[in-house]
C-alpha atoms as an extended CHARMM CRD file, in Angstrom:
* protein
*
        88  EXT
         1         1  UNK       CA             -3.3800000000       -1.6650000000       26.8560000000  PROA      1               0.0000000000
         2         2  UNK       CA             -3.2590000000       -0.3860000000       29.9630000000  PROA      2               0.0000000000
         3         3  UNK       CA             -2.6330000000       -2.8070000000       32.0490000000  PROA      3               0.0000000000
         4         4  UNK       CA              0.4560000000       -3.3710000000       29.9300000000  PROA      4               0.0000000000
         5         5  UNK       CA              1.0420000000       -0.5580000000       29.7750000000  PROA      5               0.0000000000
         6         6  UNK       CA              1.3810000000       -1.6080000000       33.7610000000  PROA      6               0.0000000000
         7         7  UNK       CA              3.1610000000       -4.5970000000       33.5260000000  PROA      7               0.0000000000
         8         8  UNK       CA              5.9780000000       -3.5350000000       31.2500000000  PROA      8               0.0000000000
         9         9  UNK       CA              7.9430000000       -1.5730000000       34.2400000000  PROA      9               0.0000000000
        10        10  UNK       CA              8.7900000000       -4.5100000000       35.9210000000  PROA      10              0.0000000000
        11        11  UNK       CA             10.6330000000       -6.1610000000       32.8270000000  PROA      11              0.0000000000
        12        12  UNK       CA             13.9010000000       -7.4640000000       32.6810000000  PROA      12              0.0000000000
        13        13  UNK       CA             14.0860000000       -9.8940000000       30.2840000000  PROA      13              0.0000000000
        14        14  UNK       CA             12.7950000000       -9.8910000000       26.8980000000  PROA      14              0.0000000000
        15        15  UNK       CA             12.1240000000      -12.7470000000       24.0670000000  PROA      15              0.0000000000
        16        16  UNK       CA             12.0510000000      -12.3160000000       20.3490000000  PROA      16              0.0000000000
        17        17  UNK       CA             11.1660000000      -15.3400000000       17.8250000000  PROA      17              0.0000000000
        18        18  UNK       CA             10.2830000000      -14.0300000000       14.6640000000  PROA      18              0.0000000000
        19        19  UNK       CA              9.6980000000      -10.7530000000       15.1930000000  PROA      19              0.0000000000
        20        20  UNK       CA             10.9190000000       -7.7760000000       12.5940000000  PROA      20              0.0000000000
        21        21  UNK       CA             11.3990000000       -4.9320000000       15.7440000000  PROA      21              0.0000000000
        22        22  UNK       CA              9.2970000000       -2.7710000000       13.0860000000  PROA      22              0.0000000000
        23        23  UNK       CA              6.6360000000       -1.6050000000       14.8340000000  PROA      23              0.0000000000
        24        24  UNK       CA              7.4880000000        1.7090000000       16.5540000000  PROA      24              0.0000000000
        25        25  UNK       CA              4.1160000000        1.7220000000       18.6390000000  PROA      25              0.0000000000
        26        26  UNK       CA              5.0560000000       -1.0660000000       20.3330000000  PROA      26              0.0000000000
        27        27  UNK       CA              8.4480000000       -0.0630000000       20.3440000000  PROA      27              0.0000000000
        28        28  UNK       CA              7.4760000000        3.4570000000       22.0470000000  PROA      28              0.0000000000
        29        29  UNK       CA              5.3390000000        2.1440000000       25.0130000000  PROA      29              0.0000000000
        30        30  UNK       CA              9.0100000000       -0.5750000000       25.1010000000  PROA      30              0.0000000000
        31        31  UNK       CA             10.9420000000        2.8780000000       25.6310000000  PROA      31              0.0000000000
        32        32  UNK       CA              9.1610000000        4.9160000000       27.4840000000  PROA      32              0.0000000000
        33        33  UNK       CA              7.6760000000        2.3270000000       29.9800000000  PROA      33              0.0000000000
        34        34  UNK       CA             11.5150000000        0.6120000000       30.7180000000  PROA      34              0.0000000000
        35        35  UNK       CA             12.9840000000        1.8130000000       34.1510000000  PROA      35              0.0000000000
        36        36  UNK       CA             16.0600000000       -0.0100000000       33.6530000000  PROA      36              0.0000000000
        37        37  UNK       CA             18.2140000000       -1.4160000000       30.8590000000  PROA      37              0.0000000000
        38        38  UNK       CA             16.9240000000       -5.4690000000       30.2200000000  PROA      38              0.0000000000
        39        39  UNK       CA             17.9540000000       -8.6430000000       28.1770000000  PROA      39              0.0000000000
        40        40  UNK       CA             17.4250000000       -9.2920000000       25.0080000000  PROA      40              0.0000000000
        41        41  UNK       CA             17.4000000000      -11.6720000000       23.1050000000  PROA      41              0.0000000000
        42        42  UNK       CA             15.8220000000      -11.9840000000       19.6980000000  PROA      42              0.0000000000
        43        43  UNK       CA             15.4220000000      -15.4470000000       18.1980000000  PROA      43              0.0000000000
        44        44  UNK       CA             14.3580000000      -14.9590000000       14.4260000000  PROA      44              0.0000000000
        45        45  UNK       CA             16.0260000000      -17.8000000000       11.8620000000  PROA      45              0.0000000000
        46        46  UNK       CA             19.4860000000      -16.9850000000       11.8090000000  PROA      46              0.0000000000
        47        47  UNK       CA             21.9650000000      -14.9980000000       14.2530000000  PROA      47              0.0000000000
        48        48  UNK       CA             22.5640000000      -11.9810000000       11.1050000000  PROA      48              0.0000000000
        49        49  UNK       CA             18.1540000000      -11.3960000000       11.3410000000  PROA      49              0.0000000000
        50        50  UNK       CA             18.3680000000      -11.3190000000       15.4260000000  PROA      50              0.0000000000
        51        51  UNK       CA             21.2420000000       -8.9840000000       14.7650000000  PROA      51              0.0000000000
        52        52  UNK       CA             18.7710000000       -6.8920000000       12.2180000000  PROA      52              0.0000000000
        53        53  UNK       CA             15.9380000000       -7.2810000000       15.1390000000  PROA      53              0.0000000000
        54        54  UNK       CA             18.3330000000       -5.9650000000       17.8460000000  PROA      54              0.0000000000
        55        55  UNK       CA             19.6860000000       -3.0990000000       15.9710000000  PROA      55              0.0000000000
        56        56  UNK       CA             16.3310000000       -1.9270000000       15.4640000000  PROA      56              0.0000000000
        57        57  UNK       CA             15.1940000000       -2.3710000000       19.1830000000  PROA      57              0.0000000000
        58        58  UNK       CA             18.4480000000       -0.4060000000       19.9880000000  PROA      58              0.0000000000
        59        59  UNK       CA             17.4830000000        2.5650000000       17.6360000000  PROA      59              0.0000000000
        60        60  UNK       CA             14.3060000000        3.3030000000       18.9310000000  PROA      60              0.0000000000
        61        61  UNK       CA             16.5330000000        3.5180000000       22.5030000000  PROA      61              0.0000000000
        62        62  UNK       CA             15.6280000000        0.9230000000       24.1800000000  PROA      62              0.0000000000
        63        63  UNK       CA             18.8980000000        0.0510000000       26.6750000000  PROA      63              0.0000000000
        64        64  UNK       CA             19.9330000000       -3.1130000000       27.5440000000  PROA      64              0.0000000000
        65        65  UNK       CA             21.7040000000       -6.2250000000       26.9550000000  PROA      65              0.0000000000
        66        66  UNK       CA             21.4220000000       -7.7420000000       23.9780000000  PROA      66              0.0000000000
        67        67  UNK       CA             21.7760000000      -11.4020000000       21.8820000000  PROA      67              0.0000000000
        68        68  UNK       CA             21.5190000000      -12.8690000000       18.8670000000  PROA      68              0.0000000000
        69        69  UNK       CA             20.3400000000      -16.7600000000       19.0090000000  PROA      69              0.0000000000
        70        70  UNK       CA             22.1850000000      -18.2140000000       15.3290000000  PROA      70              0.0000000000
        71        71  UNK       CA             19.1400000000      -20.5770000000       14.8890000000  PROA      71              0.0000000000
        72        72  UNK       CA             15.4370000000      -20.3660000000       14.7840000000  PROA      72              0.0000000000
        73        73  UNK       CA             12.9320000000      -21.1540000000       17.4850000000  PROA      73              0.0000000000
        74        74  UNK       CA             14.0870000000      -25.5190000000       17.8660000000  PROA      74              0.0000000000
        75        75  UNK       CA             17.4340000000      -24.0710000000       18.2810000000  PROA      75              0.0000000000
        76        76  UNK       CA             16.3290000000      -22.2590000000       21.5070000000  PROA      76              0.0000000000
        77        77  UNK       CA             14.6800000000      -24.8630000000       22.5620000000  PROA      77              0.0000000000
        78        78  UNK       CA             16.6700000000      -27.5590000000       21.9240000000  PROA      78              0.0000000000
        79        79  UNK       CA             19.8740000000      -25.4350000000       23.5590000000  PROA      79              0.0000000000
        80        80  UNK       CA             20.6270000000      -25.3380000000       26.9720000000  PROA      80              0.0000000000
        81        81  UNK       CA             22.5090000000      -21.9390000000       26.9240000000  PROA      81              0.0000000000
        82        82  UNK       CA             19.3210000000      -20.0840000000       25.3450000000  PROA      82              0.0000000000
        83        83  UNK       CA             17.1330000000      -21.7980000000       27.5480000000  PROA      83              0.0000000000
        84        84  UNK       CA             19.1930000000      -19.8400000000       30.6330000000  PROA      84              0.0000000000
        85        85  UNK       CA             18.1950000000      -17.0130000000       28.9370000000  PROA      85              0.0000000000
        86        86  UNK       CA             14.6920000000      -17.8850000000       28.8860000000  PROA      86              0.0000000000
        87        87  UNK       CA             14.4240000000      -19.5880000000       33.1810000000  PROA      87              0.0000000000
        88        88  UNK       CA             16.9380000000      -17.4200000000       34.8540000000  PROA      88              0.0000000000
């Protein structure tokens, strides 16, 4: 846990795969540890679920630019635009 807390300030991008963004303890760790806005791409099966996940992350006080994938994980890796997010 201590190592995770040490590394969070270095995070620039977050790729969310199939996570609802409901674990308040982890969201609190991110909020307290991130030192600048991050880019967040949520992949949660469809764009509505991804938007809900991003909303929960935003409501937790995490600053960033939020993106929603339109499909699931297979669509993510098949789409060059999404891969640009991952590899930078």
